[in-house]
C-alpha positions as CSV (number, residue, x, y, z in Angstrom):
1,M,24.4,5.6,-26.2
2,G,27.1,7.9,-27.5
3,V,30.1,8.6,-25.4
4,F,30.8,12.2,-24.4
5,K,34.2,13.5,-23.4
6,R,32.6,15.4,-20.6
7,S,29.0,15.0,-19.6
8,I,26.5,15.2,-16.7
9,G,24.5,12.0,-16.3
10,L,21.2,12.0,-14.3
11,A,20.7,9.0,-12.1
12,L,17.0,8.6,-11.1
13,G,16.4,6.2,-8.2
14,G,13.5,3.9,-7.5
15,G,10.7,4.5,-5.0
16,G,7.3,4.0,-6.5
17,A,5.1,7.0,-6.1
18,R,8.0,8.8,-4.4
19,G,9.5,8.9,-7.8
20,F,7.1,11.7,-8.8
21,A,9.7,13.9,-7.1
22,H,11.9,13.3,-10.2
23,I,9.5,15.3,-12.2
24,G,9.9,18.3,-9.9
25,V,13.7,18.0,-10.2
26,L,13.5,17.8,-14.0
27,K,11.3,20.9,-14.1
28,I,14.0,22.9,-12.3
29,L,16.9,21.5,-14.3
30,E,15.0,22.3,-17.5
31,R,14.1,25.8,-16.3
32,E,17.7,26.6,-15.4
33,K,19.1,25.0,-18.6
34,I,21.3,22.6,-16.7
35,P,23.0,20.5,-19.4
36,I,21.9,17.0,-18.6
37,E,23.1,14.8,-21.5
38,F,21.8,11.4,-20.6
39,I,19.5,9.7,-18.1
40,V,19.6,6.4,-16.4
41,G,16.7,5.2,-14.3
42,T,15.8,2.4,-11.9
43,S,12.2,1.3,-11.4
44,M,10.0,4.4,-11.0
45,G,13.1,6.4,-12.0
46,A,13.1,4.5,-15.2
47,I,9.4,5.2,-15.9
48,V,9.8,9.0,-15.3
49,G,13.1,9.0,-17.1
50,A,11.8,7.2,-20.1
51,V,8.7,9.5,-20.5
52,Y,11.0,12.6,-20.2
53,A,13.5,11.1,-22.7
54,Q,10.7,10.8,-25.2
55,L,9.0,14.1,-24.6
56,L,12.0,16.3,-23.4
57,D,9.4,18.5,-21.6
58,A,9.0,18.2,-17.8
59,K,5.6,19.9,-17.7
60,A,4.4,17.5,-20.4
61,V,5.6,14.6,-18.3
62,E,3.7,16.0,-15.3
63,E,0.5,16.3,-17.3
64,K,1.0,12.8,-18.7
65,F,1.1,11.3,-15.2
66,K,-1.9,13.4,-14.1
67,S,-3.9,12.1,-17.0
68,L,-2.8,8.5,-16.1
69,L,-4.0,8.8,-12.5
70,K,-7.4,10.1,-13.7
71,N,-7.8,7.3,-16.2
72,P,-10.2,4.5,-15.2
73,S,-7.6,1.9,-16.4
74,F,-5.2,2.9,-13.7
75,K,-7.8,2.3,-11.0
76,T,-8.1,-1.3,-12.1
77,T,-4.3,-2.1,-11.9
78,G,-4.4,-2.4,-8.0
79,L,-1.0,-0.8,-7.9
80,D,-2.2,2.1,-5.7
81,A,-4.0,-0.1,-3.1
82,S,-1.0,-1.1,-0.9
83,G,-0.5,2.1,1.0
84,K,-3.6,1.8,3.1
85,K,-3.1,1.9,6.8
86,R,-2.8,-1.4,8.6
87,L,-5.6,-2.8,10.6
88,S,-6.2,-1.4,14.1
89,D,-5.3,-3.3,17.2
90,N,-8.5,-5.0,18.4
91,W,-8.8,-8.7,18.5
92,L,-11.1,-9.0,15.6
93,D,-8.7,-7.0,13.3
94,H,-5.9,-9.2,14.5
95,L,-7.8,-12.3,13.5
96,A,-8.6,-10.8,10.1
97,R,-4.9,-9.9,9.6
98,N,-3.8,-13.4,10.5
99,I,-6.3,-15.0,8.0
100,K,-5.2,-12.5,5.3
101,E,-1.5,-13.3,5.8
102,S,-2.2,-17.1,5.8
103,V,-4.0,-16.8,2.5
104,A,-1.2,-14.7,1.1
105,M,1.4,-17.3,2.1
106,N,-0.6,-20.0,0.4
107,V,-0.9,-18.0,-2.7
108,A,2.8,-17.3,-2.7
109,A,3.6,-20.9,-2.8
110,Y,1.9,-21.4,-6.1
111,R,2.3,-18.1,-8.0
112,R,5.2,-15.9,-9.0
113,S,3.4,-12.7,-8.3
114,V,0.3,-11.1,-6.8
115,F,-0.6,-9.3,-10.0
116,G,-0.1,-10.2,-13.7
117,M,2.3,-8.2,-15.9
118,E,-0.7,-6.7,-17.7
119,R,-1.2,-4.4,-14.7
120,L,2.0,-2.6,-15.3
121,S,1.9,-3.0,-19.1
122,T,-1.4,-1.1,-19.3
123,T,0.2,1.8,-17.3
124,L,3.4,2.0,-19.4
125,E,1.5,1.8,-22.7
126,F,-0.5,4.9,-21.6
127,L,2.7,6.8,-20.7
128,L,5.2,5.7,-23.4
129,E,5.3,5.6,-27.1
130,D,6.3,2.3,-28.4
131,G,9.8,2.5,-29.8
132,L,13.5,1.8,-29.3
133,L,15.8,3.0,-26.5
134,Q,18.1,4.3,-29.2
135,E,15.4,6.6,-30.6
136,T,14.7,8.8,-27.5
137,R,15.3,12.5,-27.7
138,I,17.9,12.4,-25.0
139,P,20.0,9.2,-24.4
140,F,18.3,7.0,-21.9
141,A,18.9,3.6,-20.2
142,A,16.9,1.6,-17.6
143,V,18.5,-0.6,-14.9
144,A,17.1,-4.1,-14.0
145,S,18.4,-6.9,-11.8
146,D,19.2,-10.5,-12.9
147,L,17.2,-12.8,-10.6
148,I,19.5,-15.7,-11.2
149,D,23.0,-14.4,-10.8
150,G,22.2,-11.1,-9.0
151,D,23.9,-8.8,-11.6
152,E,22.9,-5.3,-12.4
153,V,21.6,-5.2,-16.0
154,I,21.8,-2.0,-18.0
155,L,19.2,-1.9,-20.8
156,N,20.1,0.8,-23.4
157,K,19.1,-1.0,-26.7
158,G,15.9,-2.6,-27.9
159,S,12.3,-2.0,-26.9
160,I,11.8,0.9,-24.5
161,L,8.6,-0.7,-23.1
162,E,10.3,-4.0,-22.4
163,A,13.2,-2.3,-20.7
164,V,11.1,-0.1,-18.5
165,T,8.8,-3.1,-17.7
166,A,11.8,-5.1,-16.5
167,S,13.2,-2.2,-14.5
168,A,9.9,-1.8,-12.6
169,A,9.0,-5.4,-12.1
170,L,8.6,-5.2,-8.4
171,P,9.3,-8.7,-6.9
172,G,6.2,-10.4,-5.4
173,Y,3.8,-7.9,-6.9
174,L,4.8,-8.4,-10.6
175,P,6.4,-11.4,-12.3
176,P,10.0,-11.4,-13.5
177,V,10.5,-10.4,-17.2
178,D,12.2,-12.9,-19.5
179,T,14.5,-10.8,-21.7
180,N,17.2,-12.3,-24.0
181,G,17.4,-15.4,-21.8
182,R,17.7,-13.4,-18.5
183,L,15.1,-13.3,-15.8
184,L,14.8,-9.7,-14.8
185,I,13.3,-8.0,-11.8
186,D,13.1,-4.4,-10.4
187,G,16.4,-2.6,-10.7
188,A,16.3,-1.5,-7.1
189,A,17.4,-5.0,-6.0
190,T,20.9,-4.2,-7.3
191,S,20.8,-0.4,-8.0
192,P,18.4,1.6,-5.9
193,V,20.0,4.7,-7.3
194,P,21.8,3.9,-10.7
195,I,25.0,5.8,-10.0
196,R,27.3,3.0,-11.1
197,A,25.3,2.4,-14.3
198,V,25.9,6.0,-15.3
199,K,29.6,5.5,-14.7
200,K,29.7,2.2,-16.7
201,L,27.9,3.8,-19.7
202,V,30.0,7.0,-19.7
203,P,33.1,6.5,-17.5
204,K,34.1,10.2,-17.7
205,S,30.7,11.5,-16.7
206,K,29.7,13.4,-13.5
207,V,26.7,11.8,-11.8
208,L,23.8,14.0,-10.6
209,A,21.8,11.5,-8.5
210,V,18.3,11.8,-7.2
211,D,17.5,9.5,-4.3
212,V,13.8,9.0,-3.3
213,S,14.3,5.9,-1.2
214,K,12.1,5.2,1.8
215,I,13.6,5.9,5.3
216,L,13.5,3.2,7.9
217,P,10.3,3.7,10.0
218,R,10.9,5.2,13.5
219,E,8.4,2.8,15.1
220,P,8.2,-0.2,12.8
221,E,5.4,-2.8,13.1
222,L,7.2,-5.9,14.6
223,D,4.2,-8.0,15.5
224,N,4.9,-11.2,13.7
225,I,7.5,-13.2,11.7
226,I,6.8,-11.4,8.4
227,D,7.3,-8.0,10.0
228,I,10.6,-8.9,11.5
229,V,12.0,-10.6,8.4
230,L,11.0,-7.6,6.3
231,Q,12.6,-5.1,8.8
232,S,15.8,-7.1,8.7
233,Y,15.8,-7.0,4.9
234,Q,15.3,-3.2,5.0
235,I,18.2,-2.8,7.3
236,T,20.5,-4.7,5.0
237,A,19.2,-2.8,2.0
238,R,19.6,0.5,3.7
239,H,23.3,-0.1,4.6
240,Y,24.0,-1.0,0.9
241,H,22.1,2.1,-0.2
242,N,24.0,4.4,2.1
243,E,27.3,3.2,0.7
244,L,26.1,3.5,-2.9
245,I,24.9,7.1,-2.8
246,K,28.4,8.2,-1.6
247,E,29.6,7.5,-5.2
248,A,27.4,10.3,-6.7
249,D,29.2,13.6,-7.7
250,F,26.2,15.4,-6.5
251,L,23.2,14.0,-4.5
252,L,19.6,15.3,-4.3
253,Q,17.4,13.8,-1.7
254,P,13.8,15.2,-1.8
255,S,12.0,15.0,1.5
256,V,9.7,12.1,0.4
257,G,11.2,9.2,2.4
258,E,8.1,8.8,4.7
259,F,5.7,8.3,1.9
260,H,4.6,4.7,0.9
261,W,5.5,3.6,-2.6
262,S,1.8,3.3,-3.5
263,Q,0.7,6.8,-2.5
264,F,0.1,7.9,-6.1
265,D,-2.6,10.3,-4.9
266,K,0.2,12.5,-3.5
267,L,1.5,13.3,-7.1
268,E,1.4,17.1,-6.8
269,W,2.9,17.2,-3.3
270,L,5.7,14.8,-4.3
271,I,6.5,16.9,-7.5
272,Q,6.7,20.0,-5.3
273,E,9.2,18.3,-2.9
274,G,11.3,17.5,-6.0
275,E,11.2,21.1,-7.1
276,F,12.1,22.3,-3.5
277,A,15.1,20.0,-3.4
278,A,16.4,21.1,-6.8
279,E,15.8,24.8,-6.0
280,N,17.7,24.6,-2.7
281,A,20.6,22.8,-4.3
282,L,20.9,25.0,-7.5
283,A,24.1,26.7,-6.3
284,G,25.8,23.4,-5.8
285,I,24.4,21.9,-9.1
286,K,25.6,24.9,-11.0
287,K,29.0,24.7,-9.4
288,L,29.3,21.1,-10.5
289,V,28.4,21.9,-14.0
290,K,30.6,25.0,-14.2
291,G,33.6,23.1,-12.8
292,W,33.1,20.3,-15.2
293,F,32.5,22.2,-18.4
């Protein structure tokens, strides 16, 4: 990635299906000719960012994802099945849930993930052209997390498919990715919004960050040990996230925080929320750009 004396870097955060809002933001930035000079993405932000970096056409990115969701191969991945509502509160459903969770715990003791990596690979091969990160039409990098030492890992050289796969390897659902001797998982573990990665790559840049993280539920399910542990983890992660986003020079937060990461069927709605957020913030974005250039 070349170093610019002055530049605007776009940091696209992780959030599963909520990351479709990134497409809406890109559509507005492109329409207004906002001079974004490089993109760094985490997880779904890496997927959307990589597709855009290859196509440099936000509408084409939108059509690419629409085609993916209509493709039978996506239906077989199982990645869109986790957003279904939890079972209702009668005793039979409680029994079914307990059996289901017991089975899941037994499986977890002997496997690294629920799904094999081919589930994600199939999706990424549909969306992306195979090639090198150095060959994209706009400089791009993906962020992953080192499962051993906990470091943020910035991937800006080598296979774009391998980098994006590592960045989106959701722990538990997908296995870690062994890359150059490092065991990598989803970038959101260390960098839910890759603001610091932008600064590391181009220290003099201004960061326009797009945050599509999930908000803490107002009435969380706290019926068992798993629920309580997961809620405590989310509280810790949220505190870190809140400190991190303060480091952006300009922050966009589309109103998508109540959507589950697997609600891919809400693509058009989520894209529109990204457009609304960017439209409403245009004056501030243009002020940032004008002041910097």
